[in-house]
C-alpha positions as CSV (number, residue, x, y, z in Angstrom):
1,M,19.4,64.0,-10.5
2,N,18.0,60.6,-10.9
3,R,17.6,57.9,-8.3
4,D,20.8,56.0,-9.4
5,M,22.9,59.2,-8.8
6,K,21.3,59.7,-5.5
7,L,22.1,56.1,-4.5
8,R,25.7,56.5,-5.7
9,L,26.2,59.8,-3.7
10,K,24.6,58.2,-0.6
11,F,27.0,55.3,-1.1
12,F,30.2,57.1,-2.1
13,I,30.2,60.2,0.0
14,P,30.5,58.2,3.3
15,I,33.2,56.1,1.6
16,I,35.2,59.2,0.5
17,I,34.9,60.8,4.0
18,I,35.9,57.6,5.7
19,S,38.7,57.1,3.2
20,L,40.1,60.6,3.9
21,I,39.9,60.0,7.6
22,V,41.6,56.7,7.1
23,I,44.3,58.3,4.9
24,I,45.0,61.0,7.5
25,G,45.0,58.6,10.3
26,T,47.2,56.2,8.3
27,Y,49.6,59.1,7.6
28,F,50.0,59.9,11.3
29,F,50.0,56.2,12.2
30,I,52.7,55.4,9.6
31,S,54.8,58.4,10.7
32,Y,54.5,57.4,14.3
33,Q,55.2,53.7,13.6
34,I,58.2,54.6,11.4
35,K,59.6,56.9,14.1
36,E,59.0,54.2,16.7
37,N,60.6,51.6,14.5
38,I,63.6,53.8,13.8
39,I,64.0,54.5,17.5
40,K,63.6,50.9,18.4
41,Q,66.0,49.8,15.7
42,S,68.5,52.5,16.8
43,I,68.2,51.4,20.4
44,V,68.7,47.8,19.4
45,S,71.6,48.8,17.2
46,A,73.2,51.0,19.9
47,T,72.6,48.3,22.5
48,N,74.3,45.7,20.3
49,T,77.2,48.2,19.6
50,V,77.7,48.8,23.3
51,K,77.7,45.1,23.9
52,Q,80.2,44.7,21.2
53,Y,82.5,47.3,22.7
54,K,82.0,45.7,26.0
55,T,82.9,42.3,24.6
56,L,85.9,43.9,22.8
57,R,87.1,45.6,26.1
58,K,86.7,42.3,27.9
59,Y,88.7,40.5,25.2
60,Y,91.4,43.2,25.2
61,N,91.6,43.1,29.0
62,R,92.0,39.2,29.1
63,N,94.2,38.6,26.0
64,V,96.3,41.8,25.9
65,I,96.5,43.4,29.2
66,A,96.6,40.2,31.2
67,K,99.3,38.7,29.0
68,M,101.3,41.8,29.0
69,K,101.3,41.9,32.7
70,K,102.2,38.3,33.0
71,N,104.9,38.0,30.3
72,G,106.1,41.6,30.1
73,D,109.4,42.7,31.4
74,G,108.1,46.1,32.5
75,K,109.3,47.9,29.5
76,I,105.8,48.5,28.1
77,K,103.4,50.3,30.4
78,I,99.6,50.3,30.5
79,N,98.1,53.8,30.9
80,F,95.5,56.1,29.6
81,D,98.3,58.5,28.5
82,H,99.5,56.3,25.6
83,K,99.4,58.7,22.7
84,N,102.4,60.7,23.8
85,N,104.5,57.7,25.0
86,S,105.8,55.1,22.7
87,D,106.3,52.6,25.5
88,T,102.7,52.8,26.8
89,I,99.7,50.9,25.5
90,P,96.2,52.2,26.1
91,H,94.3,51.3,29.1
92,P,91.1,49.3,28.3
93,G,88.9,52.3,28.9
94,S,91.2,54.5,26.8
95,M,91.1,51.8,24.1
96,I,87.3,52.0,24.1
97,Q,87.3,55.8,23.8
98,D,89.9,55.8,21.1
99,M,87.9,53.2,19.1
100,G,84.7,55.2,19.6
101,A,86.4,58.3,18.2
102,L,87.6,56.3,15.2
103,I,84.1,54.8,14.6
104,G,82.5,58.3,15.0
105,E,84.7,59.4,12.2
106,Q,83.7,56.5,9.9
107,K,79.9,56.5,10.8
108,E,78.5,59.9,10.7
109,G,77.1,61.1,13.9
110,I,77.6,57.9,16.0
111,K,79.5,58.5,19.2
112,L,80.9,56.2,21.8
113,K,81.3,57.5,25.4
114,L,82.9,55.8,28.4
115,Y,82.3,57.6,31.7
116,S,82.0,57.2,35.4
117,D,81.0,59.1,38.4
118,F,84.5,58.2,39.7
119,P,86.6,59.3,36.7
120,F,90.4,59.1,36.3
121,S,92.3,62.3,37.1
122,N,92.7,63.2,33.4
123,R,88.9,63.2,32.9
124,A,88.0,64.7,36.1
125,N,86.9,67.9,34.4
126,I,84.2,66.1,32.3
127,I,80.7,66.9,33.6
128,L,78.0,64.3,33.2
129,D,74.8,65.5,31.6
130,A,71.3,64.6,32.8
131,F,71.1,61.3,30.8
132,S,74.6,60.1,32.0
133,T,73.8,61.1,35.6
134,K,70.5,59.3,35.5
135,A,72.2,56.2,34.0
136,M,74.9,56.1,36.7
137,E,72.3,56.6,39.5
138,T,70.3,53.8,38.0
139,F,73.2,51.4,37.9
140,R,74.4,52.4,41.4
141,S,70.9,51.6,42.6
142,G,71.4,48.0,41.5
143,Q,69.3,48.1,38.3
144,I,72.0,46.7,36.1
145,D,70.1,44.1,34.0
146,K,68.5,46.6,31.6
147,A,70.1,49.2,29.4
148,I,69.1,52.8,29.9
149,T,67.7,54.4,26.7
150,S,66.5,57.8,25.7
151,V,65.5,59.7,22.5
152,E,66.5,63.4,22.8
153,I,68.3,66.3,21.1
154,F,72.0,65.8,21.4
155,E,74.3,68.4,19.9
156,G,71.4,69.9,17.9
157,K,70.3,66.5,16.4
158,E,67.6,64.1,17.5
159,S,69.5,61.0,18.6
160,V,69.1,57.8,20.5
161,R,71.3,57.3,23.5
162,V,71.9,53.8,25.0
163,S,73.9,53.3,28.2
164,I,74.9,50.0,29.8
165,P,77.1,49.4,32.9
166,Y,80.6,47.9,32.8
167,F,82.0,46.1,35.8
168,M,85.3,45.4,37.5
169,V,86.2,42.0,36.2
170,A,90.0,41.8,36.4
171,P,91.9,41.6,39.7
172,G,94.7,43.8,38.1
173,C,92.3,46.5,37.4
174,V,90.9,46.4,40.9
175,N,94.4,46.5,42.4
176,C,95.5,49.3,40.1
177,L,92.5,51.5,41.0
178,N,92.8,50.8,44.7
179,T,96.6,51.6,44.8
180,G,96.5,54.6,42.6
181,T,97.3,57.9,44.4
182,D,95.2,60.0,42.1
183,M,92.1,57.7,42.2
184,P,88.9,59.2,43.8
185,K,88.0,55.8,45.2
186,N,90.2,53.0,46.4
187,D,87.9,50.3,47.7
188,W,87.0,48.6,44.5
189,K,86.3,45.0,44.2
190,I,85.4,42.5,41.4
191,G,81.8,42.9,40.2
192,D,81.5,46.6,41.1
193,V,80.0,49.0,38.5
194,R,83.0,51.0,37.3
195,G,81.1,53.2,35.0
196,A,78.9,53.3,31.9
197,L,79.4,52.7,28.2
198,E,77.1,54.9,26.1
199,V,76.4,54.9,22.3
200,I,74.8,58.0,20.7
201,V,73.1,57.3,17.4
202,P,71.6,60.4,15.5
203,I,68.3,59.5,13.9
204,E,67.2,62.9,12.4
205,A,68.2,62.0,8.9
206,Q,66.4,58.7,9.2
207,L,63.3,60.4,10.5
208,I,63.3,62.8,7.6
209,S,63.7,59.9,5.2
210,A,60.9,58.1,7.0
211,E,58.6,61.1,6.7
212,A,59.3,61.3,3.0
213,L,58.6,57.6,2.7
214,G,55.4,58.1,4.6
215,M,54.3,60.9,2.2
216,Q,55.1,58.7,-0.8
217,I,53.1,55.8,0.8
218,I,50.2,58.2,1.4
219,G,50.4,59.5,-2.2
220,L,50.4,55.9,-3.5
221,F,47.6,55.1,-1.2
222,L,45.6,58.1,-2.5
223,I,46.1,57.0,-6.0
224,F,45.2,53.4,-5.2
225,L,42.2,54.7,-3.3
226,L,41.1,56.7,-6.3
227,L,41.5,53.7,-8.6
228,I,39.6,51.6,-6.1
229,L,36.8,54.2,-5.8
230,G,36.6,54.5,-9.6
231,T,36.5,50.7,-10.0
232,I,33.9,50.5,-7.2
233,Y,31.9,53.2,-8.8
234,V,31.8,51.3,-12.1
235,L,31.3,48.0,-10.5
236,F,28.7,49.4,-8.1
237,G,26.7,50.5,-11.1
238,N,27.1,47.1,-12.9
239,M,27.0,44.8,-9.9
240,I,24.7,46.7,-7.5
241,L,22.6,49.3,-9.3
242,T,21.8,47.3,-12.4
243,P,20.8,44.1,-10.5
244,L,18.9,46.3,-8.0
245,K,17.1,47.9,-11.0
246,H,16.3,44.5,-12.4
247,L,15.2,43.5,-8.9
248,Q,13.0,46.7,-8.7
249,V,11.4,45.9,-12.1
250,G,10.8,42.3,-11.1
251,L,9.2,43.3,-7.8
252,E,7.0,46.0,-9.6
253,E,5.8,43.3,-12.0
254,F,5.1,41.0,-9.1
255,F,3.1,43.7,-7.2
256,K,1.2,44.4,-10.4
257,F,0.4,40.6,-10.5
258,L,-0.6,40.8,-6.8
259,N,-2.8,43.8,-7.5
260,K,-4.5,42.0,-10.4
261,K,-3.1,44.6,-12.8
262,S,-1.2,41.9,-14.7
263,E,-1.8,38.3,-15.4
264,N,1.9,37.4,-16.0
265,I,5.0,37.9,-13.9
266,T,8.4,38.7,-15.5
267,P,11.1,37.1,-13.4
268,I,14.0,39.3,-12.2
269,K,16.8,39.4,-14.7
270,I,20.0,37.8,-13.2
271,S,23.2,38.7,-14.9
272,K,25.6,37.4,-12.2
273,Y,25.1,34.9,-9.4
274,D,26.7,37.1,-6.7
275,E,24.9,38.0,-3.5
276,I,22.3,40.1,-5.3
277,G,22.0,37.5,-8.0
278,R,21.5,34.8,-5.4
279,M,19.0,37.1,-3.6
280,S,17.3,37.7,-6.9
281,S,17.2,34.0,-7.5
282,I,15.7,33.4,-4.1
283,I,13.2,36.2,-4.8
284,N,12.4,34.6,-8.2
285,Q,11.8,31.3,-6.5
286,N,9.6,32.9,-3.9
287,I,7.8,34.9,-6.6
288,E,7.2,31.7,-8.6
289,K,6.1,29.9,-5.4
290,S,3.8,32.9,-4.5
291,K,2.5,32.9,-8.1
292,S,1.9,29.2,-7.8
293,I,0.2,29.7,-4.5
294,I,-1.9,32.6,-5.9
295,E,-2.8,30.6,-9.0
296,E,-3.5,27.6,-6.8
297,E,-5.7,29.8,-4.6
298,D,-7.4,31.3,-7.7
299,H,-7.9,27.8,-9.0
300,F,-9.3,26.7,-5.7
301,L,-11.7,29.7,-5.6
302,K,-12.8,28.8,-9.1
303,E,-13.2,25.2,-7.9
304,I,-15.3,26.4,-5.0
305,Q,-17.4,28.6,-7.4
306,K,-17.8,25.6,-9.7
307,M,-18.5,23.3,-6.7
308,S,-21.1,25.9,-5.4
309,E,-22.8,25.8,-8.9
310,E,-22.8,22.0,-8.8
311,V,-24.3,22.0,-5.3
312,S,-26.9,24.6,-6.4
313,N,-27.7,22.2,-9.3
314,G,-28.3,19.4,-6.8
315,Y,-25.0,17.4,-7.1
316,L,-23.8,16.7,-3.6
317,Y,-21.4,14.0,-4.5
318,K,-18.8,16.4,-5.9
319,R,-15.7,17.0,-3.8
320,L,-12.7,19.3,-3.7
321,D,-10.0,16.7,-4.3
322,N,-6.9,19.0,-4.9
323,K,-4.9,19.7,-1.8
324,I,-3.9,23.4,-1.1
325,D,-0.6,24.4,0.4
326,S,-2.3,27.2,2.3
327,Q,-3.3,25.9,5.7
328,N,-6.4,28.1,6.0
329,L,-7.6,27.2,2.5
330,E,-6.8,23.6,3.2
331,K,-8.9,23.7,6.3
332,L,-11.7,25.4,4.3
333,R,-11.4,22.6,1.7
334,I,-11.6,19.9,4.4
335,T,-14.6,21.7,6.1
336,F,-16.4,22.1,2.8
337,N,-15.8,18.4,1.9
338,E,-17.1,17.4,5.4
339,M,-20.2,19.6,4.9
340,L,-20.8,17.9,1.5
341,D,-20.2,14.5,3.1
342,N,-22.8,15.3,5.8
343,L,-25.3,16.6,3.1
344,Q,-24.7,13.5,1.0
345,N,-25.1,11.2,4.0
346,N,-28.2,12.9,5.2
347,I,-29.9,13.7,1.8
348,A,-28.4,12.0,-1.2
349,G,-25.6,12.2,-3.7
350,S,-27.8,14.1,-6.1
351,T,-31.0,16.0,-5.1
352,N,-32.1,15.9,-8.7
353,K,-32.8,12.2,-8.3
354,I,-35.0,13.0,-5.4
355,L,-36.8,15.8,-7.3
356,D,-37.3,13.5,-10.3
357,V,-38.8,10.9,-8.0
358,L,-41.1,13.5,-6.4
359,V,-42.1,14.8,-9.8
360,S,-42.9,11.2,-10.9
361,F,-45.0,10.9,-7.7
362,G,-47.0,13.9,-8.9
363,K,-47.6,12.1,-12.2
364,L,-48.7,8.9,-10.3
365,D,-45.5,7.1,-11.5
366,F,-44.0,5.1,-8.6
367,T,-41.5,3.2,-10.8
368,N,-38.7,5.8,-10.4
369,T,-36.3,5.3,-7.5
370,V,-33.1,6.8,-6.1
371,R,-30.7,4.2,-7.3
372,N,-27.2,3.5,-5.9
373,D,-27.4,6.2,-3.2
374,S,-26.8,5.7,0.5
375,G,-28.2,9.1,1.6
376,K,-30.6,8.9,4.5
377,I,-33.4,10.8,2.7
378,A,-32.7,8.8,-0.5
379,V,-32.9,5.5,1.4
380,A,-36.0,6.7,3.2
381,L,-37.6,7.8,-0.1
382,D,-36.8,4.4,-1.6
383,Q,-38.4,2.8,1.4
384,V,-41.5,5.0,0.9
385,I,-41.5,4.0,-2.8
386,T,-41.3,0.4,-1.8
387,L,-44.2,0.8,0.7
388,I,-46.3,2.6,-1.9
389,T,-45.4,0.0,-4.5
390,D,-46.3,-2.8,-2.0
391,M,-49.6,-1.0,-1.2
392,L,-50.4,-0.6,-4.9
393,V,-49.5,-4.2,-5.7
394,E,-51.6,-5.2,-2.7
395,N,-54.5,-3.0,-3.8
396,K,-54.4,-4.3,-7.4
397,S,-54.0,-7.9,-6.2
398,I,-57.0,-7.4,-3.9
399,G,-58.9,-5.8,-6.7
400,L,-58.1,-8.6,-9.1
401,T,-58.9,-11.1,-6.4
402,L,-62.2,-9.4,-5.7
403,Q,-62.8,-9.1,-9.4
404,N,-62.2,-12.8,-9.9
405,S,-64.3,-13.7,-6.9
406,S,-67.1,-11.4,-8.0
407,Q,-67.0,-13.0,-11.4
408,V,-67.0,-16.4,-9.9
409,L,-69.8,-15.3,-7.6
410,L,-71.8,-14.0,-10.5
411,T,-71.2,-17.3,-12.3
412,N,-72.1,-19.3,-9.3
413,V,-75.2,-17.2,-8.6
414,D,-76.3,-17.8,-12.2
415,T,-75.6,-21.5,-11.8
416,L,-77.4,-21.5,-8.5
417,N,-80.4,-19.9,-10.1
418,K,-80.5,-22.3,-12.9
419,N,-79.8,-25.3,-10.6
420,S,-82.6,-24.2,-8.3
421,N,-85.0,-24.2,-11.2
422,I,-83.7,-27.6,-12.3
423,T,-83.8,-28.9,-8.8
424,A,-87.5,-28.0,-8.5
425,V,-88.3,-30.1,-11.6
426,S,-86.1,-32.9,-10.5
427,L,-87.8,-33.1,-7.1
428,E,-91.1,-33.9,-8.8
429,E,-89.6,-36.7,-10.7
430,T,-87.8,-38.0,-7.6
431,A,-91.1,-38.4,-5.8
432,A,-92.3,-40.7,-8.5
433,S,-89.1,-42.8,-8.4
434,L,-89.4,-43.2,-4.7
435,E,-92.7,-45.0,-5.1
436,E,-91.1,-47.6,-7.3
437,I,-88.2,-47.9,-4.9
438,T,-90.6,-48.7,-2.1
439,G,-92.0,-51.7,-4.0
440,N,-88.6,-53.0,-4.8
441,I,-87.6,-52.8,-1.1
442,R,-90.6,-54.9,-0.1
443,G,-89.7,-57.6,-2.7
444,N,-86.1,-57.7,-1.4
445,T,-87.3,-58.3,2.1
446,E,-89.1,-61.5,1.1
447,N,-86.0,-62.8,-0.9
448,I,-83.8,-62.2,2.2
449,A,-85.9,-64.6,4.3
450,K,-85.3,-67.3,1.7
451,M,-81.5,-66.6,1.7
452,A,-81.5,-67.2,5.5
453,S,-82.9,-70.7,5.1
454,Y,-80.3,-71.7,2.5
455,A,-77.5,-70.4,4.7
456,N,-78.6,-72.7,7.6
457,E,-78.5,-75.8,5.3
458,L,-75.0,-74.7,4.1
459,T,-73.8,-74.5,7.7
460,S,-74.7,-78.2,8.3
461,S,-72.8,-79.4,5.2
462,A,-69.7,-77.4,6.2
463,T,-69.7,-78.9,9.7
464,S,-69.7,-82.5,8.2
465,G,-66.8,-81.7,6.0
466,Q,-64.8,-80.2,8.8
467,K,-65.3,-83.5,10.8
468,L,-63.9,-85.6,8.0
469,A,-60.9,-83.4,7.6
470,S,-60.2,-83.8,11.3
471,D,-60.3,-87.6,11.0
472,T,-57.8,-87.4,8.1
473,T,-55.5,-85.4,10.2
474,V,-55.5,-88.1,13.0
475,A,-54.7,-90.8,10.4
476,M,-51.8,-88.8,9.0
477,D,-50.4,-88.4,12.5
478,E,-50.5,-92.2,13.0
479,I,-48.7,-92.7,9.7
480,N,-46.0,-90.3,10.8
481,T,-45.5,-92.3,14.0
482,Q,-45.1,-95.6,12.1
483,V,-42.7,-94.0,9.6
484,S,-40.6,-92.7,12.5
485,A,-40.3,-96.2,13.9
486,I,-39.2,-97.5,10.5
487,N,-36.6,-94.8,10.4
488,D,-35.2,-95.9,13.7
489,A,-35.0,-99.6,12.5
490,I,-33.2,-98.5,9.4
491,G,-30.7,-96.6,11.5
492,V,-30.0,-99.8,13.5
493,I,-29.5,-101.8,10.2
494,D,-27.2,-99.1,8.9
495,Q,-25.1,-99.3,12.1
496,I,-24.9,-103.1,11.9
497,A,-23.8,-102.8,8.3
498,F,-21.1,-100.3,9.3
499,Q,-19.8,-102.5,12.2
500,T,-19.9,-105.6,9.9
501,N,-17.8,-103.6,7.4
502,I,-15.3,-102.8,10.1
503,L,-15.1,-106.5,11.2
504,S,-14.6,-107.6,7.6
505,L,-11.8,-105.1,7.3
506,N,-10.2,-106.5,10.5
507,A,-10.7,-110.0,9.2
508,A,-9.0,-109.1,5.9
509,V,-6.1,-107.7,7.8
510,E,-5.7,-110.8,9.9
511,A,-6.0,-113.0,6.8
512,A,-3.3,-111.0,5.2
513,T,-1.2,-111.5,8.3
514,A,-1.8,-115.3,8.2
515,G,-0.5,-115.6,4.7
516,E,-1.6,-118.7,2.7
517,A,-3.5,-120.1,5.6
518,G,-5.8,-117.1,5.7
519,K,-6.6,-116.8,2.0
520,G,-9.9,-118.6,2.3
521,F,-10.8,-116.5,5.3
522,A,-9.9,-113.4,3.3
523,V,-12.4,-114.5,0.6
524,V,-15.1,-114.9,3.3
525,A,-14.2,-111.5,4.8
526,Q,-14.6,-110.0,1.4
527,E,-18.0,-111.5,0.8
528,V,-19.1,-110.3,4.3
529,R,-17.9,-106.8,3.4
530,N,-19.9,-107.0,0.2
531,L,-23.0,-108.0,2.0
532,A,-22.5,-105.2,4.5
533,A,-22.2,-102.7,1.7
534,R,-25.4,-104.1,0.0
535,S,-27.2,-104.0,3.3
536,A,-26.1,-100.3,3.8
537,E,-27.3,-99.5,0.3
538,A,-30.7,-101.3,0.8
539,A,-31.1,-99.5,4.2
540,K,-30.3,-96.2,2.4
541,E,-33.0,-96.9,-0.3
542,I,-35.5,-97.8,2.3
543,K,-34.7,-94.7,4.3
544,E,-35.3,-92.6,1.3
545,L,-38.6,-94.3,0.6
546,V,-39.7,-93.8,4.2
547,E,-38.6,-90.2,4.2
548,N,-40.6,-89.6,1.0
549,A,-43.6,-91.3,2.6
550,N,-43.1,-89.1,5.7
551,T,-43.1,-86.0,3.4
552,K,-46.2,-87.0,1.7
553,A,-47.9,-87.8,5.0
554,D,-46.9,-84.3,6.2
555,E,-48.3,-82.8,3.0
556,G,-51.5,-84.7,3.6
557,K,-51.7,-83.5,7.2
558,S,-51.1,-79.9,6.0
559,I,-53.9,-80.2,3.4
560,A,-56.2,-81.7,6.1
561,D,-55.3,-78.8,8.4
562,S,-56.0,-76.3,5.5
563,M,-59.4,-78.0,5.0
564,I,-60.2,-77.7,8.6
565,H,-59.3,-74.0,8.6
566,G,-61.3,-73.6,5.3
567,Y,-64.3,-75.1,6.9
568,D,-63.9,-72.9,9.9
569,D,-63.7,-69.8,7.6
570,L,-66.7,-71.2,5.7
571,N,-68.7,-71.5,8.9
572,Q,-67.6,-67.9,9.9
573,N,-68.7,-66.6,6.5
574,I,-72.0,-68.3,6.7
575,S,-72.5,-66.9,10.1
576,K,-71.6,-63.4,8.8
577,T,-73.9,-64.0,5.8
578,L,-76.8,-64.8,8.2
579,E,-76.0,-61.7,10.2
580,L,-75.9,-59.6,6.9
581,I,-79.2,-61.1,5.9
582,V,-80.7,-60.1,9.2
583,D,-79.2,-56.7,8.9
584,V,-80.4,-56.4,5.3
585,K,-83.9,-57.4,6.4
586,T,-83.8,-54.8,9.2
587,A,-82.4,-52.3,6.7
588,S,-85.1,-53.0,4.2
589,K,-87.7,-52.2,6.8
590,E,-85.9,-49.1,7.8
591,Q,-85.4,-48.1,4.1
592,L,-89.1,-48.4,3.7
593,I,-89.6,-46.0,6.6
594,G,-86.9,-43.8,5.2
595,V,-88.3,-43.6,1.7
596,E,-91.6,-42.5,3.2
597,Q,-89.7,-39.8,5.1
598,I,-87.8,-38.9,1.9
599,N,-91.1,-38.2,0.2
600,D,-92.0,-35.8,2.9
601,S,-88.6,-34.2,2.7
602,V,-88.8,-33.8,-1.0
603,N,-92.0,-31.9,-0.7
604,Q,-90.3,-29.6,1.9
605,L,-87.2,-29.3,-0.3
606,D,-89.3,-28.2,-3.2
607,H,-90.7,-25.3,-1.1
608,Q,-87.1,-24.3,0.0
609,T,-85.9,-24.4,-3.6
610,Q,-88.5,-21.8,-4.5
611,E,-87.2,-19.6,-1.7
612,N,-83.6,-20.1,-2.9
613,V,-84.5,-18.8,-6.4
614,S,-85.6,-15.5,-4.8
615,V,-82.4,-15.3,-2.7
616,T,-80.2,-16.0,-5.7
617,T,-81.8,-13.0,-7.5
618,I,-80.8,-10.7,-4.7
619,V,-77.3,-12.2,-4.4
620,Q,-76.9,-11.7,-8.2
621,G,-77.4,-8.0,-7.8
622,I,-74.9,-7.8,-4.9
623,A,-72.4,-9.7,-7.0
624,K,-72.7,-7.3,-9.9
625,E,-72.1,-4.3,-7.6
626,T,-69.0,-6.1,-6.1
627,D,-67.7,-6.8,-9.6
628,E,-68.0,-3.0,-10.4
629,I,-66.1,-2.1,-7.2
630,A,-63.4,-4.6,-8.0
631,T,-63.1,-3.2,-11.5
632,L,-62.8,0.4,-10.1
633,I,-60.0,-0.8,-7.7
634,V,-58.1,-2.4,-10.6
635,E,-58.5,0.6,-12.9
636,N,-57.4,3.0,-10.1
637,A,-54.3,0.8,-9.6
638,D,-53.6,0.6,-13.3
639,E,-53.7,4.4,-13.6
640,K,-50.5,4.5,-11.5
641,E,-47.1,3.3,-12.6
642,F,-45.3,1.1,-10.2
643,I,-42.8,-1.8,-10.3
644,G,-44.4,-5.2,-10.9
645,K,-47.6,-3.7,-12.2
646,E,-47.9,-6.1,-15.1
647,N,-47.1,-9.1,-13.0
648,V,-49.6,-8.6,-10.2
649,Q,-51.8,-11.7,-9.8
650,A,-54.9,-12.3,-7.8
651,K,-54.3,-13.7,-4.4
652,A,-54.7,-17.3,-3.9
653,L,-57.3,-17.8,-1.2
654,K,-56.9,-20.4,1.5
655,N,-60.4,-22.0,0.8
656,K,-60.1,-22.6,-2.9
657,N,-63.5,-24.3,-3.0
658,I,-65.1,-20.9,-2.3
659,I,-64.3,-19.5,-5.7
660,A,-64.4,-22.8,-7.5
661,T,-67.1,-22.7,-10.2
662,P,-69.5,-25.6,-9.6
663,A,-70.3,-28.0,-12.3
664,P,-73.7,-27.2,-13.7
665,I,-76.5,-29.6,-12.8
666,K,-77.5,-31.9,-15.6
667,V,-81.0,-31.2,-16.6
668,I,-83.0,-34.5,-16.4
669,D,-85.8,-34.4,-18.8
670,K,-87.3,-37.6,-17.4
671,A,-86.4,-39.7,-14.3
672,P,-85.0,-43.1,-15.2
673,E,-87.4,-46.0,-14.8
674,I,-86.4,-48.3,-11.9
675,K,-87.0,-51.9,-12.9
676,S,-87.9,-54.2,-10.1
677,T,-86.2,-57.6,-10.8
678,P,-86.7,-60.3,-8.2
679,V,-83.4,-61.6,-6.8
680,T,-83.1,-65.4,-6.0
681,P,-81.1,-66.7,-3.1
682,K,-78.7,-68.3,-5.6
683,D,-77.9,-64.9,-7.1
684,T,-77.4,-63.4,-3.6
685,L,-74.9,-66.1,-2.7
686,K,-72.9,-65.4,-5.9
687,K,-72.5,-61.8,-4.7
688,I,-71.1,-62.8,-1.2
689,P,-67.4,-63.4,-1.2
690,T,-66.5,-66.8,0.2
691,K,-63.3,-68.7,0.6
692,T,-63.3,-72.0,-1.2
693,P,-61.9,-74.7,1.1
694,P,-58.9,-76.5,-0.3
695,T,-59.5,-79.9,-1.8
């Protein structure tokens, strides 16, 4: 027996058992309910029938009995014994019993009974059964609002019995019962319970029919149940077992994928989107999501493996950029990235760069740097490279400087050696020249004495010229005084001419006012005006001449003042010349003494020059050793590769004169001959700058 059959049995056996229990329970429930419904319907029907009889009795009593009593002439009687008497109509109770008998004949088994615990004499022999007795006792106890019902065997048949009370409602009835001689009770009043009206409805046939109907319903229910179970059986296989089988296959494929036995997942086959289909769809979605997560995790693990390889290869700038849905793996990714960030910040983005730099260090190549990296070790290594480069540049620069200086030193030592030899030769020639200079100085001293005599004579002449210039200045001042007086007189003439012109104008106005008598006076006034104008013009011309003379006098005075100042300067120059002559005379004497001392110094200098030659030989050896040291420093620096190696220059020293190569001393084969030419006082005066006094 396969698993599908086991599942079907597990599913259908409880259903069959439950169905049988339900069928049996339903049978009894339906039978009970049908019986109860029949009883209830019978009770309701009997109750309605009783109420109908009661209503009919009431109607008969009001519309027949009452009218007969009111309008009758006594010929027709009302009595229970109406069947044997043609002049007697039935009493209301008798009418009810008669109608019940007739209805019982028409409707099989239904009976109508009217009874009382105080019956008429003709029904005194009727004995009430247990139900009737109970009904009357209930009504007598005052419980008259509810019908008395019972289901029991009556006359061999299961029947429904319903009893309701009937009351004394007509005064005639009350009077009849109270006045009758054969009545068991004579104190009746309206509203009293007279008796009970009972309907008996047999229900046995109905119960048999209901039982048959129940069996039919159960049979139909069994057939319907079998159809349903067969349909469920088929549908269960198609809708439950098949989807579950597909679900099982899909889950097995998924677990194979989880257990790494398969690389692909076959989704669960969905034939219908019912509950199992929706569940399978949800499982497919979760399988796809799980597959995506597993693949993502596998991809993440591969990324970590690749990242580990990158880190082991020295690349610390790589990062795990793809986010992971798994919280733990996402935390691992963030932690891994933070670790790489710390490594990159502390070391470098790539350790290969650092290794390359260190390898280049081993090869004495300091040009390689860790470029574009902010790692602390990378930055520190770049700083170390910078320091090493600066040291190498400094070493090479110092070496070049020392090399240049040593070369200059060698050159200077050679020059010094040569110059010392030349100086020794020159000193001998200098001594001979000094003898000639001594003779020339003595001749110059004699000529200076003559120049002093000529300067005294020139001072007397300059004093006389200065006196004449002063007299000229005084004369010019007097001329200026006279010219000023003439200017004042001309001003007076000019004012007189102006006033005369005004008077002539007034006279002309008066002559014009006099008419013919003033014509002659007008002519005279015109002539006076003309004379005034000529006088003004003459005064103007004289004023211009006087002003010109005044200007010339001022120029003469200025020239005279310049001459005076010129003579003053000439006297000062002559005095200075005399002083210079005295100084030159003194200097000549001192020069003579100095030349003699120079002779002694030259002899001493010659001795020191010989010593300098020996010193320069020693210094030349030291300079060669220094040059070799400088060359070794430069070669050692050139063996290393560093930035700026080709651009390193020798340092510029503060005292540039130290390394300046001196100009070689000109070798004088023969000292120039000093010619002693006597100098006259006239020639000496030509050399002294003097200011020429203005003429």
